[in-house]
C-alpha positions in Angstrom: -25.2 -4.9 6.3 -22.0 -7.0 6.0 -23.5 -9.8 8.1 -26.2 -10.6 5.5 -23.8 -10.6 2.5 -23.1 -14.2 1.6 -21.1 -13.9 -1.6 -17.7 -15.7 -1.3 -15.6 -13.2 -3.3 -15.2 -9.5 -3.3 -17.0 -7.4 -5.8 -14.4 -4.9 -7.0 -15.3 -2.7 -9.9 -12.8 0.0 -10.8 -15.7 2.0 -12.4 -17.8 2.0 -9.2 -17.3 4.4 -6.3 -18.1 1.6 -3.8 -16.6 -1.9 -3.7 -18.3 -4.6 -1.7 -16.6 -7.5 0.0 -17.8 -10.3 2.2 -17.0 -10.5 5.9 -14.6 -13.3 5.3 -12.6 -11.2 2.8 -12.7 -8.3 5.3 -11.3 -10.4 8.1 -8.7 -11.9 5.8 -7.4 -8.4 4.9 -7.5 -7.3 8.6 -5.6 -10.4 9.8 -3.0 -10.5 6.9 -2.5 -6.8 7.0 -2.0 -4.5 4.1 1.0 -5.1 1.9 2.0 -1.9 0.1 1.8 -2.2 -3.7 4.0 0.3 -5.5 3.4 1.7 -9.0 5.9 0.2 -11.4 6.4 3.5 -13.3 6.8 5.5 -10.1 8.1 3.3 -7.2 7.7 6.0 -4.7 3.9 6.0 -5.1 1.7 3.5 -3.1 -1.3 2.6 -5.2 -3.5 0.2 -3.3 -4.2 1.6 0.2 -5.8 5.0 0.5 -7.4 5.2 3.9 -10.0 4.1 6.4 -13.5 5.5 7.2 -15.1 4.5 10.5 -18.6 5.2 11.5 -19.8 6.4 8.1 -23.6 6.8 8.0 -25.2 5.4 4.9 -28.8 6.0 4.1 -30.8 3.4 2.1 -34.4 4.3 1.8 -35.8 5.0 5.3 -33.0 3.2 7.1 -29.5 4.6 8.1 -26.6 2.2 8.7 -23.3 3.0 10.3 -20.5 1.3 8.4 -16.8 1.0 8.4 -15.0 1.2 5.1 -11.4 0.6 3.9 -10.4 2.4 0.7 -8.0 0.2 -1.3 -7.8 2.1 -4.5 -8.1 5.7 -5.6 -10.9 5.9 -8.2 -11.5 9.6 -8.2 -10.4 9.9 -11.8 -13.3 7.5 -12.8 -15.9 9.7 -11.1 -17.3 12.7 -13.1 
């Protein structure tokens, strides 16, 4: 639940498949918009924004939450 998360900065771990951010960070990203970040070795490749997921159902124990996610970085190479 994003409403109950009170941490002031985003938890971004390149080794983790899920990155958590506060509601304030989320709204800042949504209001400022995404600025494309290009890879220095290959300027044609955009490296920070991957896509959006709306209405993803996440099960935690006996509860199911519907969440919206924004993928900012491709970490598929870190997942076995």
